[in-house]
GUSELUM-454437 format. One line per field, with one value per residue (C-alpha): residue number from 1; x, z, y. Coordinates in nm, 2 decimals. Each point is the difference from the previous one (the first is absolute). Example, Ala and Ser with C-alpha at 12.3 -4.5 7.8 and 13.67 -1.06 7.14 Angstrom:
2
pos (1:2)
X (1.23:0.14)
Z (0.78:-0.07)
Y (-0.45:0.34)
This chain:
241
pos (1:2:3:4:5:6:7:8:9:10:11:12:13:14:15:16:17:18:19:20:21:22:23:24:25:26:27:28:29:30:31:32:33:34:35:36:37:38:39:40:41:42:43:44:45:46:47:48:49:50:51:52:53:54:55:56:57:58:59:60:61:62:63:64:65:66:67:68:69:70:71:72:73:74:75:76:77:78:79:80:81:82:83:84:85:86:87:88:89:90:91:92:93:94:95:96:97:98:99:100:101:102:103:104:105:106:107:108:109:110:111:112:113:114:115:116:117:118:119:120:121:122:123:124:125:126:127:128:129:130:131:132:133:134:135:136:137:138:139:140:141:142:143:144:145:146:147:148:149:150:151:152:153:154:155:156:157:158:159:160:161:162:163:164:165:166:167:168:169:170:171:172:173:174:175:176:177:178:179:180:181:182:183:184:185:186:187:188:189:190:191:192:193:194:195:196:197:198:199:200:201:202:203:204:205:206:207:208:209:210:211:212:213:214:215:216:217:218:219:220:221:222:223:224:225:226:227:228:229:230:231:232:233:234:235:236:237:238:239:240:241)
X (0.00:0.16:-0.03:-0.28:0.08:-0.28:-0.24:-0.13:-0.35:-0.15:0.17:-0.20:-0.23:0.00:0.06:-0.08:0.26:-0.16:0.23:-0.12:0.03:-0.26:-0.16:-0.12:-0.36:-0.32:-0.08:0.33:-0.04:-0.34:0.13:0.28:-0.24:-0.22:0.30:0.08:-0.34:-0.13:0.30:0.23:0.28:0.24:0.04:0.32:-0.01:0.29:0.01:-0.32:-0.19:-0.11:-0.22:-0.22:0.04:-0.04:-0.12:0.34:0.19:0.32:0.17:0.36:0.20:0.37:0.06:0.03:-0.14:-0.32:-0.06:0.05:-0.26:-0.26:-0.10:-0.35:0.14:0.00:-0.37:0.08:-0.13:0.24:0.36:0.24:0.35:0.31:0.36:0.25:0.38:0.23:0.38:0.19:0.24:-0.18:0.22:-0.16:-0.36:-0.22:-0.30:-0.23:-0.04:-0.38:0.01:-0.19:-0.27:-0.03:-0.07:-0.25:-0.18:0.03:0.21:0.18:0.35:0.18:0.38:0.07:0.31:0.13:-0.03:-0.09:-0.25:-0.28:0.11:-0.13:0.17:-0.28:0.23:0.02:-0.13:0.19:-0.07:-0.02:-0.01:-0.37:-0.29:-0.18:0.30:0.03:-0.37:0.02:0.30:-0.20:-0.28:0.25:0.13:-0.36:0.00:-0.19:0.11:-0.28:0.00:-0.19:0.10:-0.24:0.08:0.36:-0.01:0.37:-0.08:-0.19:-0.35:-0.16:0.25:-0.08:0.25:-0.25:-0.38:-0.04:0.22:0.34:0.16:-0.02:0.36:0.18:-0.01:0.21:0.14:-0.12:0.35:-0.04:-0.27:0.26:0.23:-0.28:-0.10:0.37:0.01:-0.32:0.14:0.32:-0.20:-0.24:0.29:0.07:-0.34:-0.04:-0.19:-0.30:-0.05:-0.25:-0.02:-0.25:-0.05:-0.37:0.08:-0.11:0.27:0.26:0.36:0.09:0.02:0.22:-0.32:-0.29:-0.25:-0.37:-0.34:-0.07:-0.24:0.25:0.29:-0.19:-0.07:0.36:0.13:-0.23:-0.06:-0.35:-0.14:-0.38:-0.29:0.03:0.31:-0.21:0.11:-0.18:0.30:-0.13:0.12:0.22:-0.26:-0.30:0.13:-0.09:-0.04)
Z (0.00:-0.11:0.17:-0.13:-0.12:0.16:-0.25:0.12:-0.08:0.28:-0.11:0.09:0.24:0.38:0.22:0.35:0.15:0.28:0.26:0.29:0.30:0.28:-0.15:-0.30:0.13:-0.18:-0.02:-0.17:-0.23:-0.10:-0.07:-0.22:-0.20:-0.05:-0.13:-0.24:-0.14:0.01:-0.08:-0.19:0.26:-0.05:0.30:0.08:0.31:0.21:0.14:0.19:-0.11:-0.31:0.23:0.09:-0.33:-0.26:-0.25:-0.01:-0.33:0.12:0.30:0.12:0.25:0.03:0.25:-0.12:0.33:-0.06:-0.34:0.14:0.27:-0.22:-0.27:-0.01:-0.18:-0.31:-0.04:0.01:-0.33:-0.02:-0.09:0.24:0.04:0.20:0.01:-0.12:0.01:-0.08:-0.01:-0.26:0.28:0.23:0.29:-0.03:0.00:0.14:0.10:-0.22:-0.28:-0.08:-0.33:0.15:0.15:-0.33:-0.20:0.25:0.09:-0.32:0.16:-0.20:0.12:0.02:0.06:0.36:0.10:0.31:0.01:0.22:-0.24:-0.23:-0.33:-0.32:-0.22:-0.16:0.03:0.38:0.34:0.32:0.31:0.28:0.25:-0.03:-0.23:0.04:-0.13:-0.30:-0.07:-0.01:-0.23:-0.23:-0.01:-0.10:-0.28:-0.11:-0.08:0.30:0.12:0.26:0.27:0.32:0.28:0.23:0.26:0.04:0.38:0.04:0.37:0.23:0.08:0.31:-0.02:-0.36:-0.29:-0.27:-0.07:0.07:0.31:-0.04:-0.23:0.15:-0.10:-0.02:0.15:-0.07:0.32:0.06:-0.07:-0.36:-0.06:0.09:-0.26:-0.26:0.07:-0.04:-0.35:-0.10:0.14:-0.21:-0.31:0.07:-0.01:-0.36:-0.15:-0.34:0.02:-0.20:0.26:0.29:0.27:0.28:0.31:0.09:0.30:0.32:0.28:-0.24:0.11:-0.37:0.01:-0.30:-0.21:0.08:0.23:-0.09:0.01:-0.29:-0.15:0.04:-0.12:-0.32:-0.06:0.07:-0.23:-0.29:0.04:-0.09:0.01:0.05:-0.10:-0.35:-0.04:0.05:-0.26:0.12:-0.01:-0.03:0.26:-0.13:0.15:0.23:0.34:0.31:0.35)
Y (0.00:0.33:0.33:0.23:0.34:0.21:0.15:0.35:-0.11:0.21:0.32:0.31:-0.20:0.05:-0.31:-0.11:-0.24:-0.20:-0.17:-0.22:0.22:0.00:0.31:-0.20:-0.02:-0.09:0.37:0.08:-0.30:0.12:0.35:-0.13:-0.22:0.31:0.19:-0.28:-0.06:0.36:0.20:-0.23:-0.02:-0.29:-0.23:-0.19:-0.22:-0.13:-0.36:-0.11:0.31:-0.19:-0.21:0.30:0.18:-0.28:0.26:0.18:0.05:-0.16:-0.15:-0.01:-0.22:-0.04:-0.28:-0.36:-0.11:0.21:-0.16:-0.35:0.07:0.17:-0.24:0.14:0.31:-0.21:0.10:0.37:0.14:0.30:0.00:-0.17:0.15:-0.09:0.10:-0.26:-0.03:-0.28:0.00:-0.21:-0.10:-0.26:0.12:0.34:-0.12:0.28:-0.20:0.20:-0.25:-0.02:-0.19:-0.30:0.22:0.20:-0.31:-0.13:0.32:0.20:0.27:0.28:0.03:0.34:0.01:0.11:0.20:0.17:0.38:0.29:0.17:-0.11:-0.13:0.17:-0.25:-0.22:-0.31:-0.02:0.12:0.07:-0.22:0.26:-0.29:-0.05:-0.10:0.34:0.19:-0.23:0.03:0.38:-0.03:-0.23:0.25:0.27:-0.23:-0.06:0.37:0.13:0.34:0.06:-0.27:-0.03:-0.25:-0.18:-0.27:0.14:0.02:-0.10:-0.06:-0.23:0.12:-0.15:-0.28:-0.08:0.02:-0.07:0.04:-0.38:-0.01:-0.16:-0.25:-0.35:-0.10:0.33:0.34:0.31:0.15:0.36:0.12:-0.11:0.26:0.27:-0.14:-0.01:0.36:0.11:-0.16:0.19:0.32:-0.02:-0.08:0.29:0.25:-0.10:-0.01:0.18:0.32:-0.15:-0.28:0.04:-0.26:0.06:-0.22:-0.06:-0.21:0.17:0.00:-0.15:-0.01:0.06:0.37:0.09:0.05:0.23:-0.18:0.08:-0.17:-0.22:0.25:0.29:-0.22:-0.08:0.37:0.09:-0.28:0.12:0.37:0.11:-0.35:-0.04:-0.22:0.12:-0.21:-0.32:-0.26:-0.32:-0.24:-0.36:-0.24:-0.29:-0.25:0.03:0.11:-0.18:0.13)
């Protein structure tokens, strides 16, 4: 399975990237779905967010262990994406070889590289130490220049690390969120002038982007937006829940 060169097929369209933080509530999910259907926003979900947003346009996950534990995502109707890296020297194996998962799940593989900013080269993304960072980078390579984040808490809320609680087999220590946020902060300092990223996650520890309500964030991301922009985007398949 060869790496995909990212096609900027969403160029000029706004995008909501939904991570799995505790703030990803049914009310937020409903708002995002409304923005997608009623206003034509693209939706890119991270990891387990596909389970509560099966109508999203695309999903992204970077960890091999996640793909191994989530065989149900085979039924997701949108595009599936993951970072992939393989070294020709077996002694330098990075542990990010997803060829087997790609064949079984129908995943599109984008070349992953280390880096302290978002990649704007259509042939690869930067890791940023977490799936959320890579998903935002993917949205940028899809051509989106107006991005709103939901579920990016980057902290524990009432003891929960995710909207569903905690992973049964693995759990990121709270210190990891600090490192994740530092990666975003470095990348935020080098964003091109035509890119706007707004965080619609209340109380988020990710403070390098403006933090607004989802409604205000969408207005900020697309100045002058109102109901007249409604485009009635069809869902990829009948949504459930």
